[in-house]
N, C-alpha and C positions, 0 to 999 in steps of 0.2 A: 371274623372267624367265629363259628358256632362253638358253644361250650363243650359239646360232646366231641368235636374234632380236636379241641385243645387237649382233652384227656388222652386221646389216642396218641397225639403228637408228643406230649410230655413223656408218656411211657416209651414210645418208639425211639425217640432221640436222646432221652436223658435217663429216665428211671430204669430202663432195661440194663443199663450199665452201673446201676447203683442198687443192686439187689433185686430189681424187678418188681418191687412192691412199694407202696407208700401209704402212710397213715393219712386219715382224712384231713387232719390239720395241715399236713404237708401239701396236699392237693389244694387246699384252700389258700395257702400262702403262695403257691406257684401261680394259680389262676388269678390271684389278686393282681398280678402284674398286668393282666389283660382286662382289669376292671370287672371281673366276674365276681359277684357277691357270694358270700358263704352259702346263703340259702339256695342259690342256683346250683352251686357245686353239689350240695347235698341231694338235690332233686336229680341232677344228671347222673351221679354215680349210682343212685338207687335204680334209675331206669336202665342203665347199662348192665347192672347186675341182674335185673329181671330178664333182660334180653339175652343174657348169656355171654356178654362181652367182658364182664368183670367177675372176679371171685372175691370173696371177703372172708376174713377171719377176725376173731376177737383177740386182742392182746391186752389183758387187764380190762380197763374201761374204754379202751380205744378200738376203733375199727381200722383194719389194715386191708388195702385193696391191691389186687394184681389183675393183670389181663388173663383171660382164659386162653386155652390152647387155640381155639378158633380165632380169637382176636390176634394172637401172635402170628398165626399163619397168614391172616389177612394183611397185617402190617409188613411182614417179610416179603410177601408177593408184591405189595405196592412199592416197597423200598427198592426191590430189584428193578422194577420198571422205571422208577424215578432216577436212580443214580447210575444205571448202567446202559450202555449202548452196544448194539451188535458189532462185532469185530470181524475183520477178514473180508475178502472179496466175495461178491455174490456169484453163485453158480449158474444164474440165469433161470432157475426153476421157480415156477409159481406153485404154491401149495394152496389147493382149493378145498372149500367145504361147501357142499350142497345139502341143504336141509329141507325137511318137510315136517311141519307141525300142524296138527288139526286146528281148524278155525275156532273150535271150542276152547282151545288152550292159548288164548291170546297173551295172557300174562307170562306163560312159559316161553312163548315165542319172543316176547320183548326181553325177557331175561337172557335168552340165547343170543340175541343181537348185541346186548350190552357186553356179554362175556366175549363175544367175537371181537368187538371193538377194543376191549381191554387187552386181548391177546395180540392186537395189532393187525387184525383182518379188516378189509374194506369191502363194501358191497359193489361188486361189478354189476350185479342185478339184484333183485329183491331177495332171492333165495340162494344166490351164488356169491360167496365171500372168498377172498383170496389174500395171500400174504407172501412176500418174498422169503419169509423165514419159516422153517419147519416147526410149526407149533400146532399142527393138527392133533397130535397126541394129547396136548393139554385140553383141547376142546372135547375130544372123545372121553377123556377121563372126567371132565367136569359134568358131563351129562350121561354117564354110564348107568345111573340109577333112574333115568327118566325115559321109560319105554315109549312115551308119546313123541319123543324127539327122534326122528330118523335122520342119521348123518351119513353122508358118503364123502370120502376124501380122495383127492386126485393130485397128481403132479403133472405139470405140462410146461412147455416152452412156447414162446411166441415166435414170430418170424424175424424178430430182431430188436435192437435197442430202441429204435424210434417207436415201434409198436408197444414195447414195454412202458415207455414214458407216457404214451397215450393211455394205456391201461391204468397206470398210477394216477394220472390226472382225472380220470373218470371215476375212480374208486374212492378218492379222498379229496377233501377241499384243501388242497395244498396252498392255494393262494391265501385263503382266509387264515390258515394255520401260520403261514409265514408272516402275515401281518400281526398276528398275536405275539409271535416271537419277537418281532420288531418292537412292539410296545413294551415287552418285558425288558428288552435291552435298553430302551430309552429310560426305563425306571431305575434299573440296578447298575448298569455299567458306570454311570457318573458317580455312584456311591462307593465304588471300589477303593478310591483314594482314602476316603474316611475310614473304611474298614481296615485298610493296610496300616494306617497311622494309629489305630487303636482308639479312635475318637469315641466310639460307642462302647460303653461299659455298663455293668449292672443290668437292671431290668430293661434298659433301652436295647442292649445287645440281644437279650433273650427274645424280646418282642420282635425285633427286626429279623432275627434268624427264623423264627417260627412263621412270620409273615412271608418271608422269602419262600419257605417250603410250601406254604398255603398257596401262594401265587403260582408256583411252578408245578404243583401237584396235578393240576388239571390237564397238563400237556400229554401225559401218557395215555389218557383216554382218547386223544385226538391224533397223536403222532404215531404212525406205524413204524417209525425208525427205518425208513427206506434206505437202501444202499445209495451211494452218491450218484450212480449212473441213472437213477430214476427220479432224482430231484430236479426241480426247475432252477433256472439261472437266478442268482441272487439269493439263494437259500441261506437263512441265518439261524436255522435251528441248531446246528452244531456249535456255532459261536455262543448262542444263548445258553446251551448246556454247559459250556466251559465257564461262562460267567457265573452261572448258578453254582457250579462246583467250587469255584474260587471263593465266591462270597460266602457260601456255606462253611467252607473251611476257615476263612479268616475270622468269622464271627464265633467259631466254636469255642475258643478259649474263654472270652469274656462271658458268653452265654452259659457255659458250664460252671464258671466261677459263681455266677449269680444263682444258679440252681443249687450248688453246693452250700452257699451261704444261707439260702432260704431253708434248705433241709436241716442244716445245723440249728438254725434258730427255732424251727418248728419242733425239733427233737428235744428242746430244753423243757424240763418238767415244769408244770404249773398246776394250778388248781382247777383249770377249766378243761378237763379231759373230755374228749368227744364220746 
């Protein structure tokens, strides 16, 4: 896990519920659980502040950091995709985005493709992306200030379920994704017994829980959250999601206890103020 990702995760999962800000010495103590040295923490928070992801203020001789509004928005969007799945039956409608971006704007075109994938769209062809969920409004809003991006949105139905399944298979690498979910299950399902028994405490629980989130976080970029009727036989994505939620919940108590203990310790006055 990269140090800058750790900062985001610590704020998103823990510090947001403890006032939403942290002194530098607190961040140093927390990231020490991941063997990140103080010098690296200082460099990372300085860069994040310059990039607009962190804000800072002085409290006496100490520096206190908080996430910026843009960072909180990014975290909230990511949290929604990681922890929640679409509910209810599918209405059979495909929601399509057809885009046109000038060849001179290749960077913007790549940005558009990444955003489409994040929103759960898949490429039926190079410039035609589709989703079973009505998220075209999110795409339009994301690029409303980009005149070089021309977007057209449509809704349509296919001839039936078999065609829909074929469309899904062509638009996403479901076989590869299912294999990745299987590997995640092989890693974490055997550990549930230890999580339930409370075997992991202190820094071990914190590191394990944040590693779990790190390992699972990549799936929203790949998984379009398809309705059951579009999924291949033997799909284990839903089971993997349930295991993730259970493991995340079981580790919450000891991980939060570790964070609270470290914050209390870091808050004790000493002569080495930051």
